[in-house]
C-alpha positions in Angstrom: 323.3 267.7 51.0 320.9 268.1 48.0 317.8 268.9 50.2 319.8 271.2 52.5 321.1 273.3 49.5 317.7 273.7 48.0 316.0 274.5 51.3 318.7 277.0 52.2 318.6 278.6 48.7 314.8 278.9 48.9 315.0 280.4 52.4 317.4 283.1 51.1 315.0 283.8 48.2 317.4 282.9 45.4 316.4 281.2 42.2 318.8 278.4 41.0 320.0 280.8 38.3 320.8 283.5 40.9 322.7 281.1 43.1 324.6 279.9 40.0 325.6 283.4 39.1 326.7 284.1 42.7 328.8 280.8 42.7 330.3 281.3 39.2 328.8 278.0 38.0 326.0 277.2 35.5 322.3 276.9 36.5 322.3 273.2 35.5 325.1 272.6 38.0 323.0 274.0 40.8 320.0 272.0 39.7 322.2 268.8 39.7 323.4 269.7 43.3 319.7 270.0 44.4 318.6 266.8 42.8 321.5 264.8 44.1 322.9 264.1 40.6 326.2 265.7 41.6 327.8 267.7 44.5 329.6 270.9 44.6 333.4 270.6 44.4 335.0 270.9 47.8 336.7 274.2 46.8 333.2 275.7 46.2 331.7 274.7 49.6 333.1 277.7 51.6 331.6 280.2 49.1 328.3 278.3 48.9 328.0 278.2 52.7 328.8 282.0 52.9 326.2 282.9 50.3 323.6 280.7 52.1 324.6 282.1 55.5 325.5 278.8 57.1 328.6 276.9 58.1 329.9 274.3 55.7 328.8 271.4 57.9 325.2 272.6 57.7 325.2 271.9 54.0 325.4 268.2 54.8 322.1 268.3 56.9 318.5 268.6 56.0 317.9 270.8 59.0 318.2 274.5 58.2 317.4 276.1 61.6 
């Protein structure tokens, strides 16, 4: 999931801080998601997927096409 979140965020042109603001979480939280140190809470996944323009299931893959 970590690599997919980072790749999708970068593809959308968001910085970690911008994604954090859109998600209502801290920048360190986004960085932890992207480094695999933690994962987004399940209740945040639909919003994360919507912001990144994907289905929730795509957050679990490294393929972003």
